[in-house]
Structure formats: structure tokens, C-alpha cells
BALOBA-1460 file (C-alpha; in Angstrom, 3 decimals):
// residues 242
<rec num="1" residu="m" x="-49.140" y="53.326" z="-62.366"/>
<rec num="2" residu="e" x="-46.932" y="55.896" z="-60.684"/>
<rec num="3" residu="s" x="-43.218" y="55.234" z="-61.007"/>
<rec num="4" residu="s" x="-40.033" y="57.083" z="-60.251"/>
<rec num="5" residu="t" x="-38.868" y="56.461" z="-63.860"/>
<rec num="6" residu="y" x="-40.086" y="58.822" z="-66.542"/>
<rec num="7" residu="g" x="-41.391" y="57.154" z="-69.663"/>
<rec num="8" residu="r" x="-43.051" y="58.164" z="-72.912"/>
<rec num="9" residu="v" x="-46.622" y="59.453" z="-72.771"/>
<rec num="10" residu="t" x="-48.903" y="56.902" z="-74.412"/>
<rec num="11" residu="d" x="-52.250" y="58.504" z="-73.574"/>
<rec num="12" residu="w" x="-52.373" y="62.289" z="-73.286"/>
<rec num="13" residu="n" x="-55.711" y="62.105" z="-71.466"/>
<rec num="14" residu="e" x="-53.859" y="60.612" z="-68.485"/>
<rec num="15" residu="v" x="-51.820" y="63.782" z="-67.923"/>
<rec num="16" residu="m" x="-54.888" y="65.989" z="-67.355"/>
<rec num="17" residu="k" x="-54.845" y="67.644" z="-63.908"/>
<rec num="18" residu="k" x="-51.414" y="66.134" z="-63.248"/>
<rec num="19" residu="e" x="-48.410" y="68.083" z="-61.941"/>
<rec num="20" residu="a" x="-46.175" y="69.765" z="-64.528"/>
<rec num="21" residu="r" x="-42.474" y="70.246" z="-63.800"/>
<rec num="22" residu="g" x="-39.420" y="71.496" z="-65.666"/>
<rec num="23" residu="l" x="-35.667" y="71.474" z="-65.326"/>
<rec num="24" residu="n" x="-34.267" y="72.344" z="-61.892"/>
<rec num="25" residu="n" x="-37.627" y="71.274" z="-60.437"/>
<rec num="26" residu="a" x="-39.422" y="74.232" z="-62.046"/>
<rec num="27" residu="d" x="-43.110" y="74.359" z="-61.116"/>
<rec num="28" residu="f" x="-45.547" y="74.858" z="-64.011"/>
<rec num="29" residu="g" x="-48.694" y="74.024" z="-62.010"/>
<rec num="30" residu="e" x="-51.206" y="71.485" z="-63.333"/>
<rec num="31" residu="v" x="-52.072" y="70.391" z="-66.840"/>
<rec num="32" residu="q" x="-55.373" y="72.035" z="-67.839"/>
<rec num="33" residu="e" x="-55.593" y="71.331" z="-71.573"/>
<rec num="34" residu="v" x="-53.830" y="69.209" z="-74.197"/>
<rec num="35" residu="n" x="-54.057" y="70.257" z="-77.848"/>
<rec num="36" residu="e" x="-52.516" y="68.776" z="-80.943"/>
<rec num="37" residu="s" x="-49.157" y="70.406" z="-80.311"/>
<rec num="38" residu="i" x="-49.593" y="72.505" z="-77.135"/>
<rec num="39" residu="i" x="-50.011" y="71.584" z="-73.451"/>
<rec num="40" residu="v" x="-51.638" y="74.311" z="-71.350"/>
<rec num="41" residu="t" x="-50.682" y="74.371" z="-67.660"/>
<rec num="42" residu="e" x="-51.809" y="76.690" z="-64.895"/>
<rec num="43" residu="r" x="-50.281" y="77.462" z="-61.487"/>
<rec num="44" residu="g" x="-51.399" y="79.584" z="-58.536"/>
<rec num="45" residu="s" x="-54.796" y="79.998" z="-56.910"/>
<rec num="46" residu="i" x="-55.138" y="83.801" z="-56.779"/>
<rec num="47" residu="n" x="-52.580" y="85.189" z="-59.211"/>
<rec num="48" residu="k" x="-52.864" y="82.476" z="-61.831"/>
<rec num="49" residu="e" x="-50.192" y="81.978" z="-64.477"/>
<rec num="50" residu="k" x="-50.595" y="79.943" z="-67.650"/>
<rec num="51" residu="f" x="-47.911" y="78.249" z="-69.705"/>
<rec num="52" residu="y" x="-48.404" y="77.127" z="-73.318"/>
<rec num="53" residu="l" x="-45.733" y="74.456" z="-73.622"/>
<rec num="54" residu="p" x="-45.064" y="72.519" z="-76.855"/>
<rec num="55" residu="k" x="-45.479" y="68.740" z="-76.723"/>
<rec num="56" residu="s" x="-42.069" y="68.362" z="-78.351"/>
<rec num="57" residu="i" x="-40.253" y="69.483" z="-75.193"/>
<rec num="58" residu="t" x="-41.823" y="66.923" z="-72.879"/>
<rec num="59" residu="h" x="-39.210" y="64.688" z="-71.314"/>
<rec num="60" residu="g" x="-41.485" y="62.000" z="-69.901"/>
<rec num="61" residu="y" x="-44.288" y="61.062" z="-67.542"/>
<rec num="62" residu="n" x="-44.157" y="58.890" z="-64.390"/>
<rec num="63" residu="g" x="-47.863" y="58.651" z="-63.591"/>
<rec num="64" residu="r" x="-47.874" y="61.748" z="-61.388"/>
<rec num="65" residu="i" x="-45.547" y="64.328" z="-62.945"/>
<rec num="66" residu="l" x="-45.288" y="65.444" z="-66.572"/>
<rec num="67" residu="l" x="-41.694" y="66.582" z="-67.016"/>
<rec num="68" residu="f" x="-40.578" y="69.198" z="-69.579"/>
<rec num="69" residu="d" x="-37.049" y="69.821" z="-70.869"/>
<rec num="70" residu="i" x="-37.157" y="73.527" z="-70.151"/>
<rec num="71" residu="t" x="-36.316" y="75.859" z="-67.293"/>
<rec num="72" residu="e" x="-38.779" y="78.237" z="-65.672"/>
<rec num="73" residu="e" x="-36.923" y="81.269" z="-67.065"/>
<rec num="74" residu="e" x="-37.111" y="79.930" z="-70.606"/>
<rec num="75" residu="a" x="-40.783" y="79.093" z="-70.210"/>
<rec num="76" residu="k" x="-41.586" y="82.607" z="-68.973"/>
<rec num="77" residu="q" x="-39.728" y="84.153" z="-71.902"/>
<rec num="78" residu="k" x="-41.250" y="82.018" z="-74.650"/>
<rec num="79" residu="f" x="-44.439" y="80.269" z="-73.581"/>
<rec num="80" residu="m" x="-46.554" y="82.495" z="-71.322"/>
<rec num="81" residu="t" x="-48.655" y="83.978" z="-74.132"/>
<rec num="82" residu="e" x="-51.234" y="81.969" z="-76.001"/>
<rec num="83" residu="p" x="-49.862" y="81.252" z="-79.480"/>
<rec num="84" residu="t" x="-51.795" y="81.232" z="-82.748"/>
<rec num="85" residu="t" x="-51.840" y="78.119" z="-84.918"/>
<rec num="86" residu="q" x="-49.118" y="79.407" z="-87.214"/>
<rec num="87" residu="t" x="-46.822" y="80.647" z="-84.454"/>
<rec num="88" residu="t" x="-47.450" y="77.473" z="-82.464"/>
<rec num="89" residu="t" x="-46.123" y="75.306" z="-85.265"/>
<rec num="90" residu="a" x="-43.133" y="77.557" z="-85.801"/>
<rec num="91" residu="a" x="-42.403" y="77.746" z="-82.092"/>
<rec num="92" residu="t" x="-42.691" y="73.999" z="-81.753"/>
<rec num="93" residu="e" x="-40.298" y="73.326" z="-84.614"/>
<rec num="94" residu="g" x="-37.941" y="76.087" z="-83.513"/>
<rec num="95" residu="e" x="-37.926" y="74.903" z="-79.902"/>
<rec num="96" residu="s" x="-37.287" y="71.331" z="-81.013"/>
<rec num="97" residu="k" x="-34.288" y="72.448" z="-83.022"/>
<rec num="98" residu="d" x="-33.108" y="74.697" z="-80.185"/>
<rec num="99" residu="r" x="-33.251" y="71.821" z="-77.724"/>
<rec num="100" residu="e" x="-31.347" y="69.503" z="-80.034"/>
<rec num="101" residu="i" x="-28.648" y="71.885" z="-81.262"/>
<rec num="102" residu="d" x="-27.712" y="75.155" z="-79.631"/>
<rec num="103" residu="r" x="-25.844" y="78.076" z="-81.170"/>
<rec num="104" residu="n" x="-22.487" y="76.310" z="-80.850"/>
<rec num="105" residu="g" x="-23.722" y="73.191" z="-82.592"/>
<rec num="106" residu="e" x="-23.802" y="71.136" z="-79.393"/>
<rec num="107" residu="t" x="-26.373" y="68.454" z="-78.696"/>
<rec num="108" residu="l" x="-28.155" y="68.927" z="-75.389"/>
<rec num="109" residu="v" x="-29.167" y="65.812" z="-73.489"/>
<rec num="110" residu="p" x="-30.893" y="66.608" z="-70.173"/>
<rec num="111" residu="v" x="-29.871" y="64.282" z="-67.353"/>
<rec num="112" residu="i" x="-32.612" y="63.987" z="-64.755"/>
<rec num="113" residu="e" x="-32.098" y="63.102" z="-61.130"/>
<rec num="114" residu="e" x="-34.615" y="62.877" z="-58.331"/>
<rec num="115" residu="r" x="-33.934" y="64.995" z="-55.281"/>
<rec num="116" residu="l" x="-35.053" y="63.827" z="-51.864"/>
<rec num="117" residu="d" x="-37.341" y="66.428" z="-50.316"/>
<rec num="118" residu="v" x="-38.041" y="65.729" z="-46.645"/>
<rec num="119" residu="s" x="-40.514" y="67.945" z="-44.802"/>
<rec num="120" residu="k" x="-42.498" y="67.855" z="-41.585"/>
<rec num="121" residu="k" x="-46.212" y="67.890" z="-40.978"/>
<rec num="122" residu="e" x="-48.095" y="68.130" z="-37.732"/>
<rec num="123" residu="s" x="-50.417" y="65.328" z="-36.702"/>
<rec num="124" residu="m" x="-52.631" y="65.012" z="-33.664"/>
<rec num="125" residu="e" x="-52.808" y="62.163" z="-31.179"/>
<rec num="126" residu="e" x="-55.062" y="61.812" z="-28.174"/>
<rec num="127" residu="a" x="-54.301" y="60.766" z="-24.615"/>
<rec num="128" residu="t" x="-57.285" y="59.459" z="-22.668"/>
<rec num="129" residu="v" x="-57.649" y="59.962" z="-18.911"/>
<rec num="130" residu="i" x="-59.861" y="57.255" z="-17.429"/>
<rec num="131" residu="k" x="-61.447" y="57.243" z="-13.984"/>
<rec num="132" residu="e" x="-63.117" y="54.044" z="-12.826"/>
<rec num="133" residu="p" x="-64.554" y="52.903" z="-9.493"/>
<rec num="134" residu="l" x="-62.353" y="50.747" z="-7.294"/>
<rec num="135" residu="k" x="-64.186" y="48.651" z="-4.717"/>
<rec num="136" residu="e" x="-62.580" y="47.838" z="-1.356"/>
<rec num="137" residu="t" x="-63.852" y="46.795" z="2.050"/>
<rec num="138" residu="k" x="-63.265" y="48.991" z="5.101"/>
<rec num="139" residu="t" x="-63.547" y="47.684" z="8.697"/>
<rec num="140" residu="v" x="-64.274" y="50.094" z="11.550"/>
<rec num="141" residu="e" x="-64.711" y="49.161" z="15.231"/>
<rec num="142" residu="l" x="-67.432" y="50.996" z="17.183"/>
<rec num="143" residu="q" x="-68.573" y="50.587" z="20.817"/>
<rec num="144" residu="l" x="-72.331" y="50.342" z="21.259"/>
<rec num="145" residu="m" x="-74.302" y="50.514" z="24.524"/>
<rec num="146" residu="h" x="-77.459" y="48.600" z="25.347"/>
<rec num="147" residu="e" x="-79.440" y="47.932" z="28.473"/>
<rec num="148" residu="e" x="-80.128" y="44.450" z="29.764"/>
<rec num="149" residu="l" x="-82.538" y="43.201" z="32.444"/>
<rec num="150" residu="i" x="-81.220" y="41.936" z="35.774"/>
<rec num="151" residu="i" x="-83.693" y="39.753" z="37.626"/>
<rec num="152" residu="e" x="-83.404" y="39.575" z="41.445"/>
<rec num="153" residu="k" x="-85.666" y="38.037" z="44.016"/>
<rec num="154" residu="r" x="-86.008" y="39.962" z="47.265"/>
<rec num="155" residu="h" x="-87.858" y="38.578" z="50.361"/>
<rec num="156" residu="v" x="-90.181" y="41.048" z="52.112"/>
<rec num="157" residu="s" x="-89.883" y="41.030" z="55.911"/>
<rec num="158" residu="e" x="-92.793" y="39.870" z="58.082"/>
<rec num="159" residu="v" x="-92.592" y="43.039" z="60.160"/>
<rec num="160" residu="t" x="-93.502" y="45.133" z="57.221"/>
<rec num="161" residu="t" x="-96.423" y="42.905" z="56.492"/>
<rec num="162" residu="t" x="-97.672" y="43.061" z="60.138"/>
<rec num="163" residu="i" x="-97.446" y="46.850" z="60.264"/>
<rec num="164" residu="s" x="-99.235" y="47.150" z="56.998"/>
<rec num="165" residu="t" x="-102.151" y="44.990" z="58.158"/>
<rec num="166" residu="s" x="-102.549" y="46.742" z="61.521"/>
<rec num="167" residu="t" x="-102.566" y="50.232" z="60.143"/>
<rec num="168" residu="s" x="-105.649" y="50.536" z="58.054"/>
<rec num="169" residu="e" x="-105.075" y="54.160" z="57.134"/>
<rec num="170" residu="l" x="-101.751" y="53.546" z="55.357"/>
<rec num="171" residu="p" x="-101.765" y="52.249" z="51.793"/>
<rec num="172" residu="a" x="-101.052" y="48.614" z="51.488"/>
<rec num="173" residu="p" x="-97.576" y="47.733" z="50.233"/>
<rec num="174" residu="p" x="-97.185" y="45.741" z="47.030"/>
<rec num="175" residu="s" x="-96.791" y="42.535" z="48.928"/>
<rec num="176" residu="a" x="-100.166" y="43.034" z="50.526"/>
<rec num="177" residu="q" x="-101.989" y="43.462" z="47.226"/>
<rec num="178" residu="e" x="-104.232" y="40.775" z="45.964"/>
<rec num="179" residu="p" x="-102.939" y="38.512" z="43.213"/>
<rec num="180" residu="v" x="-103.965" y="39.375" z="39.652"/>
<rec num="181" residu="q" x="-106.967" y="37.617" z="38.282"/>
<rec num="182" residu="t" x="-105.956" y="37.871" z="34.612"/>
<rec num="183" residu="k" x="-102.736" y="37.903" z="32.608"/>
<rec num="184" residu="t" x="-100.922" y="41.228" z="33.042"/>
<rec num="185" residu="e" x="-97.946" y="42.550" z="31.069"/>
<rec num="186" residu="i" x="-95.550" y="45.145" z="32.374"/>
<rec num="187" residu="i" x="-93.491" y="47.017" z="29.703"/>
<rec num="188" residu="i" x="-89.948" y="47.947" z="30.670"/>
<rec num="189" residu="p" x="-88.093" y="50.093" z="28.064"/>
<rec num="190" residu="l" x="-84.512" y="49.101" z="27.333"/>
<rec num="191" residu="k" x="-82.127" y="51.493" z="25.566"/>
<rec num="192" residu="r" x="-79.858" y="50.262" z="22.756"/>
<rec num="193" residu="e" x="-77.361" y="52.024" z="20.458"/>
<rec num="194" residu="e" x="-77.402" y="50.947" z="16.827"/>
<rec num="195" residu="v" x="-74.947" y="51.418" z="13.968"/>
<rec num="196" residu="v" x="-75.800" y="54.033" z="11.351"/>
<rec num="197" residu="v" x="-73.675" y="53.797" z="8.179"/>
<rec num="198" residu="s" x="-73.489" y="56.589" z="5.598"/>
<rec num="199" residu="k" x="-70.946" y="57.367" z="2.839"/>
<rec num="200" residu="k" x="-69.791" y="60.892" z="1.967"/>
<rec num="201" residu="p" x="-67.493" y="61.718" z="-0.976"/>
<rec num="202" residu="y" x="-64.457" y="63.950" z="-0.510"/>
<rec num="203" residu="v" x="-61.423" y="64.962" z="-2.620"/>
<rec num="204" residu="k" x="-58.574" y="62.670" z="-1.604"/>
<rec num="205" residu="e" x="-55.938" y="63.996" z="-4.041"/>
<rec num="206" residu="e" x="-55.512" y="65.753" z="-7.404"/>
<rec num="207" residu="i" x="-53.820" y="64.460" z="-10.555"/>
<rec num="208" residu="v" x="-51.964" y="67.213" z="-12.455"/>
<rec num="209" residu="i" x="-51.499" y="66.545" z="-16.198"/>
<rec num="210" residu="k" x="-49.011" y="68.656" z="-18.156"/>
<rec num="211" residu="k" x="-47.648" y="68.633" z="-21.709"/>
<rec num="212" residu="k" x="-44.035" y="69.256" z="-22.674"/>
<rec num="213" residu="p" x="-42.388" y="69.196" z="-26.128"/>
<rec num="214" residu="v" x="-39.865" y="66.412" z="-26.703"/>
<rec num="215" residu="t" x="-37.524" y="66.544" z="-29.707"/>
<rec num="216" residu="e" x="-36.170" y="63.373" z="-31.258"/>
<rec num="217" residu="t" x="-34.145" y="62.679" z="-34.367"/>
<rec num="218" residu="k" x="-35.569" y="60.421" z="-37.072"/>
<rec num="219" residu="t" x="-33.505" y="58.872" z="-39.861"/>
<rec num="220" residu="v" x="-35.292" y="58.790" z="-43.225"/>
<rec num="221" residu="t" x="-34.026" y="56.372" z="-45.863"/>
<rec num="222" residu="e" x="-35.571" y="56.525" z="-49.324"/>
<rec num="223" residu="q" x="-34.484" y="55.300" z="-52.747"/>
<rec num="224" residu="i" x="-34.144" y="57.912" z="-55.494"/>
<rec num="225" residu="t" x="-33.540" y="57.500" z="-59.220"/>
<rec num="226" residu="s" x="-30.983" y="59.319" z="-61.345"/>
<rec num="227" residu="e" x="-29.985" y="58.940" z="-64.977"/>
<rec num="228" residu="k" x="-26.581" y="57.813" z="-66.178"/>
<rec num="229" residu="v" x="-25.377" y="58.908" z="-69.608"/>
<rec num="230" residu="s" x="-22.859" y="57.026" z="-71.709"/>
<rec num="231" residu="v" x="-21.842" y="57.711" z="-75.315"/>
<rec num="232" residu="r" x="-20.688" y="55.023" z="-77.713"/>
<rec num="233" residu="n" x="-19.262" y="55.550" z="-81.176"/>
<rec num="234" residu="s" x="-20.299" y="53.702" z="-84.313"/>
<rec num="235" residu="a" x="-17.985" y="50.822" z="-83.405"/>
<rec num="236" residu="g" x="-19.796" y="50.375" z="-80.106"/>
<rec num="237" residu="k" x="-16.901" y="51.623" z="-78.009"/>
<rec num="238" residu="e" x="-17.746" y="53.774" z="-75.065"/>
<rec num="239" residu="v" x="-16.419" y="57.290" z="-75.565"/>
<rec num="240" residu="i" x="-17.389" y="58.983" z="-72.281"/>
<rec num="241" residu="q" x="-19.231" y="57.939" z="-69.227"/>
<rec num="242" residu="d" x="-20.919" y="60.199" z="-66.734"/>
């Protein structure tokens, strides 16, 4: 399980393809191979660089990062060429002694602290514009014309009838005609205006959508782990405290 605390490596197979780091956050790439005494790491995708780092200088493993007690400059000077078996053993022993006691006879104890690295990445969100039909009822008043029948009774004068009967050459007026012998229908056309409804679409208005950048400040709070060193003498009394 990944942890912010570096512990001892119990299974070297777990560190394969894991990130390799050194002092001052030195980047050694990924672990490619683990031998009996050497860990081979590789960094870069085009100009690849390999490091042949002794197991004895590993500081610890937190499930994601294998940490070495060595700087990038030291690693480039000593461990960028593939060693032979004999030189590997000598380099491992020599490096172990160098890391424990330097030229002045001082013991070196690396103190590791996590550094908070906050970066930004761009993500994409989507805004959806939705158009949907909205039903409403419209009422419009319209004047329509139609024709109606007006029935009137008009009496024909007797003089007209007398003149019509005495003058045989003139055509007989309607009142002098004989009554119909069968049922007769007379068609009278009547005009009427009717409502014709049609719907036509038109552009009522336009919606303009724009984008503008808005900057806001976010506060990031994260817990980091650092190491505290204290030295006690043989009597158990604390000598110094960092």
C-alpha cells in the first residue's frame, strides 16, 4: 500500500517499474531491473539514461517511490556505466562506507522531508443549450361576412293582372303563370366568408452565447511528512535535537 512514510523493501519484485528518486528530489526514472546487488533504472523516452545504483544506498520505499541516499551529481559520476561483478561488489562496499563515514570521519544521516508540489491541469466541462417547444394559446378576432335570406311578401296589383290578360301579345307576368304541377326547387346562392388558419415560423430573437475566462484563487491544504532526528548517548540522554 502506498504511504508517505518510507520503509524497508521487503519484496524487491514490488519496486519494478516504480519511480526512482534521490536526494534533493533527483529523478532517476523507473526501476527496470533488480539484481543481487544492483538496481538498474532508466529515465527519458528519446535520450534514455541508465543508472546502475547499489542496493546498499536505498533509503526506503513507500509503495510508489524507491528512494536512494544519493544526489543526481553523485549518481552521474559513479553509477552511469554498467559495472562488472567484481567492480560492482567493490563499488557497493565502497559506497556503503562512503555514505556512513566521509573523509572527515563524520557519520551522514540523510533527513528526508516531503515537499508539496502543486500544479495545474486543464479539464473540460460541457454546457448544454436546450431548445424545447412551449405551447400557448393565441386568440385573434376576425370579422366574417355572410349572406342571409330576407323573405318578403308583395301583393301584385289587379291592374297589372287585367292588362296582362287583355293583351295577348305581351308575355304573361309571373302572377299569371299556372301553378306548378310537381315539386320545384329554386337554388339561391349565398356567400359566406370562412376562417382559414395557417402557421408560419419566423425568427423572433437570437440568443448570443459567449465564453470569458474567470480567474479564482483556490486554497490547497495537504499533509506532508518530514523526519525528525534526535541523538541520545549511551545513558539515554538526548544530546541534540533537530
